[in-house]
Residue frames as a rotation matrix with the C-alpha (Angstrom) as fourth column:
UNK 1
-0.215 -0.416 0.884 85.82
-0.005 -0.904 -0.427 119.46
0.977 -0.096 0.192 100.68
UNK 2
-0.559 0.004 -0.829 86.11
0.818 0.169 -0.550 120.00
0.138 -0.986 -0.098 104.34
UNK 3
0.405 0.874 0.268 83.40
0.750 -0.485 0.450 122.40
0.524 0.019 -0.852 105.75
UNK 4
0.450 -0.230 -0.863 85.52
0.730 -0.462 0.504 124.22
-0.515 -0.856 -0.040 108.01
UNK 5
-0.619 -0.775 0.129 87.42
0.670 -0.434 0.602 125.79
-0.411 0.459 0.788 105.13
UNK 6
-0.657 0.462 0.596 84.18
0.417 -0.436 0.798 127.29
0.629 0.772 0.093 103.62
UNK 7
0.184 0.852 -0.489 82.06
0.911 0.039 0.410 127.81
0.368 -0.521 -0.770 106.58
UNK 8
0.009 -0.135 0.991 81.52
0.008 -0.991 -0.136 131.32
1.000 0.009 -0.008 107.90
UNK 9
0.908 0.375 -0.184 81.17
0.126 0.174 0.977 129.99
0.399 -0.910 0.111 111.47
UNK 10
0.465 -0.805 -0.367 85.09
0.874 0.352 0.335 130.07
-0.141 -0.477 0.867 111.97
UNK 11
0.876 -0.276 -0.395 87.25
-0.206 -0.956 0.211 133.04
-0.436 -0.103 -0.894 112.76
UNK 12
0.618 -0.709 -0.339 90.69
-0.473 0.010 -0.881 133.41
0.629 0.705 -0.329 111.17
UNK 13
-0.268 -0.565 0.780 92.19
-0.962 0.206 -0.181 132.23
-0.059 -0.799 -0.599 114.54
UNK 14
0.249 0.318 0.915 90.12
-0.432 0.882 -0.189 129.02
-0.867 -0.348 0.357 114.48
UNK 15
0.957 0.033 -0.289 90.91
-0.286 0.274 -0.918 128.47
0.049 0.961 0.272 110.82
UNK 16
0.213 -0.973 0.089 94.55
-0.843 -0.229 -0.486 128.66
0.493 0.028 -0.869 111.69
UNK 17
-0.287 -0.158 0.945 94.16
-0.823 0.546 -0.159 126.11
-0.491 -0.823 -0.287 114.51
UNK 18
0.624 0.644 0.442 92.16
-0.325 0.729 -0.603 123.78
-0.711 0.232 0.664 112.41
UNK 19
0.721 -0.521 -0.457 94.76
-0.448 0.153 -0.881 123.87
0.529 0.840 -0.123 109.39
UNK 20
-0.179 -0.893 0.412 97.42
-0.939 0.030 -0.343 123.25
0.294 -0.448 -0.844 111.99
UNK 21
-0.046 0.271 0.961 95.48
-0.670 0.705 -0.231 120.24
-0.741 -0.655 0.149 113.50
UNK 22
0.885 0.462 -0.062 94.91
-0.315 0.493 -0.811 118.87
-0.344 0.737 0.582 110.06
UNK 23
0.493 -0.809 -0.320 98.42
-0.621 -0.068 -0.781 119.06
0.610 0.584 -0.536 109.01
UNK 24
-0.448 -0.672 0.589 99.68
-0.894 0.333 -0.300 117.37
0.006 -0.661 -0.750 112.15
UNK 25
0.114 0.623 0.774 97.02
-0.565 0.681 -0.465 114.66
-0.817 -0.385 0.430 111.88
UNK 26
0.908 0.343 -0.240 97.41
-0.356 0.330 -0.874 113.79
-0.220 0.880 0.421 108.20
UNK 27
0.296 -0.845 0.445 100.29
0.413 0.533 0.738 111.48
-0.861 -0.035 0.507 107.39
UNK 28
-0.120 -0.489 0.864 102.62
0.992 -0.037 0.117 112.99
-0.025 0.871 0.490 104.88
UNK 29
0.716 0.366 0.595 101.49
0.417 -0.907 0.055 116.54
0.559 0.209 -0.802 105.70
UNK 30
-0.402 -0.852 -0.336 104.04
0.887 -0.271 -0.375 119.13
0.228 -0.449 0.864 106.92
UNK 31
0.759 0.485 -0.434 103.70
0.600 -0.780 0.178 122.29
-0.253 -0.395 -0.883 108.78
UNK 32
0.061 -0.759 0.649 105.55
0.916 -0.216 -0.339 124.74
0.397 0.615 0.681 106.68
UNK 33
-0.790 -0.562 -0.246 106.86
0.612 -0.748 -0.258 128.28
-0.039 -0.354 0.934 107.31
UNK 34
-0.701 0.596 0.391 103.75
-0.236 -0.712 0.662 129.90
0.673 0.372 0.639 106.00
UNK 35
0.312 0.862 -0.398 101.43
0.289 0.313 0.905 128.12
0.905 -0.398 -0.152 108.20
UNK 36
-0.110 -0.409 -0.906 103.68
0.989 0.045 -0.141 128.58
0.099 -0.912 0.399 111.35
UNK 37
-0.938 -0.324 0.126 103.66
0.318 -0.946 -0.062 132.36
0.139 -0.018 0.990 110.53
UNK 38
-0.185 0.963 0.195 99.81
-0.147 -0.223 0.964 132.32
0.972 0.149 0.183 110.25
UNK 39
0.352 0.315 -0.881 99.87
0.714 0.518 0.471 130.69
0.605 -0.795 -0.042 113.71
UNK 40
-0.637 -0.643 -0.425 102.22
0.770 -0.548 -0.326 133.38
-0.024 -0.535 0.844 115.15
UNK 41
-0.705 0.337 0.624 99.67
-0.093 -0.916 0.391 136.05
0.703 0.218 0.677 114.12
UNK 42
0.226 0.974 -0.032 97.06
-0.273 0.095 0.957 134.43
0.935 -0.208 0.287 116.41
UNK 43
0.948 0.102 -0.301 98.89
0.197 0.554 0.809 132.58
0.249 -0.826 0.505 119.14
UNK 44
0.505 -0.803 0.316 101.91
-0.850 -0.399 0.344 133.17
-0.150 -0.442 -0.884 121.46
UNK 45
-0.364 -0.687 -0.629 104.78
-0.660 0.667 -0.345 130.69
0.657 0.290 -0.697 121.45
UNK 46
-0.882 0.021 0.471 103.49
-0.381 0.557 -0.738 129.07
-0.278 -0.830 -0.484 124.63
UNK 47
0.141 0.986 0.091 99.92
-0.627 0.160 -0.763 128.77
-0.766 0.051 0.640 123.12
UNK 48
0.285 -0.156 -0.946 101.34
-0.872 0.366 -0.323 127.14
0.397 0.917 -0.031 119.94
UNK 49
-0.752 -0.621 -0.221 103.19
-0.469 0.740 -0.482 124.59
0.463 -0.259 -0.848 122.16
UNK 50
-0.599 0.632 0.491 99.91
-0.401 0.294 -0.867 123.99
-0.693 -0.717 0.077 124.16
UNK 51
0.300 0.764 -0.571 97.95
-0.859 -0.045 -0.511 123.62
-0.416 0.644 0.642 121.00
UNK 52
-0.120 -0.598 -0.793 100.44
-0.790 0.541 -0.289 121.19
0.601 0.592 -0.537 119.59
UNK 53
-0.920 -0.284 0.271 100.28
-0.392 0.620 -0.680 119.19
0.025 -0.732 -0.681 122.83
UNK 54
-0.195 0.956 0.218 96.46
-0.585 0.065 -0.808 119.09
-0.787 -0.285 0.547 122.73
UNK 55
0.424 0.321 -0.847 96.38
-0.905 0.186 -0.383 117.91
0.034 0.929 0.370 119.14
UNK 56
-0.447 -0.724 -0.525 98.99
-0.645 0.668 -0.371 115.28
0.619 0.173 -0.766 119.71
UNK 57
-0.855 0.185 0.484 97.21
-0.345 0.493 -0.799 113.93
-0.386 -0.850 -0.358 122.76
UNK 58
0.254 0.966 -0.041 93.87
-0.670 0.145 -0.728 113.63
-0.697 0.212 0.684 120.80
UNK 59
0.228 -0.275 -0.934 95.79
-0.885 0.341 -0.317 111.86
0.406 0.899 -0.166 118.06
UNK 60
-0.818 -0.573 0.054 97.21
-0.505 0.669 -0.546 109.45
0.277 -0.474 -0.836 120.66
UNK 61
-0.487 0.739 0.466 93.77
-0.484 0.216 -0.848 108.74
-0.727 -0.638 0.253 122.07
UNK 62
0.418 0.752 -0.510 92.40
-0.821 0.072 -0.567 108.01
-0.390 0.655 0.647 118.67
UNK 63
-0.012 -0.454 -0.891 94.90
-0.668 0.666 -0.331 105.35
0.744 0.591 -0.312 118.11
UNK 64
-0.863 -0.459 0.213 95.22
-0.409 0.386 -0.827 104.02
0.298 -0.801 -0.520 121.67
UNK 65
-0.428 0.768 0.476 91.53
-0.742 0.003 -0.671 103.78
-0.517 -0.640 0.569 122.82
UNK 66
0.336 0.817 -0.469 89.75
-0.942 0.306 -0.142 101.61
0.028 0.489 0.872 120.06
UNK 67
-0.096 -0.354 -0.930 91.95
-0.378 0.878 -0.295 98.49
0.921 0.323 -0.218 120.02
UNK 68
-0.981 -0.189 -0.045 91.42
-0.008 0.274 -0.962 98.39
0.194 -0.943 -0.270 123.84
UNK 69
-0.228 0.974 -0.004 87.65
0.693 0.165 0.701 98.90
0.683 0.157 -0.713 123.51
UNK 70
-0.624 0.015 -0.781 87.84
0.604 -0.624 -0.495 102.22
-0.495 -0.781 0.381 125.54
UNK 71
-0.018 0.742 0.670 84.67
0.880 -0.307 0.363 103.97
0.475 0.596 -0.647 124.65
UNK 72
-0.488 -0.073 0.870 83.52
-0.097 -0.986 -0.137 107.61
0.868 -0.151 0.474 125.42
UNK 73
-0.845 -0.022 -0.534 82.66
0.525 0.158 -0.836 108.29
0.102 -0.987 -0.122 129.00
UNK 74
0.080 0.968 0.237 79.76
0.939 -0.153 0.308 110.59
0.334 0.198 -0.922 128.13
UNK 75
-0.221 -0.196 -0.955 81.34
0.729 -0.684 -0.029 113.78
-0.648 -0.703 0.294 129.27
UNK 76
-0.582 0.033 -0.813 81.01
-0.509 -0.794 0.332 115.53
-0.635 0.606 0.479 125.81
UNK 77
0.050 0.700 0.712 77.81
0.563 0.569 -0.599 114.44
-0.825 0.431 -0.366 124.11
UNK 78
-0.897 -0.205 -0.392 78.15
-0.250 -0.496 0.831 115.20
-0.365 0.844 0.394 120.39
UNK 79
0.123 0.992 0.039 74.71
-0.526 0.098 -0.845 115.45
-0.841 0.083 0.534 118.70
UNK 80
-0.388 -0.113 0.915 74.05
0.533 0.782 0.323 112.88
-0.752 0.613 -0.243 116.01
UNK 81
-0.882 0.022 -0.471 73.51
-0.404 -0.550 0.731 114.04
-0.243 0.835 0.494 112.46
UNK 82
0.002 0.988 0.156 69.95
-0.645 0.121 -0.754 113.78
-0.764 -0.099 0.638 111.34
UNK 83
-0.231 -0.171 0.958 69.36
0.371 0.895 0.249 110.73
-0.899 0.413 -0.143 109.13
UNK 84
-0.910 -0.089 -0.406 69.38
-0.343 -0.391 0.854 111.42
-0.234 0.916 0.325 105.32
UNK 85
0.001 0.999 0.051 65.96
-0.343 0.048 -0.938 111.56
-0.939 -0.017 0.343 103.80
């Protein structure tokens, strides 16, 4: 199970965006009318277009960079998870 679905850290707006990103990213998933209606509760049409472009760009980078050996440039340092004990 994905943690964002159950975590209390995310607002309804963030959950809608995460669901949208997941559906766009996962092969075989579709953005149905129900999800689009949920997005429209939180975002304007222009914001949905911008969100879609941002998600698509990250998907592009995730496929483009690794084969060419392009690594992170250190602009956004993500903390590592602690080692399992």
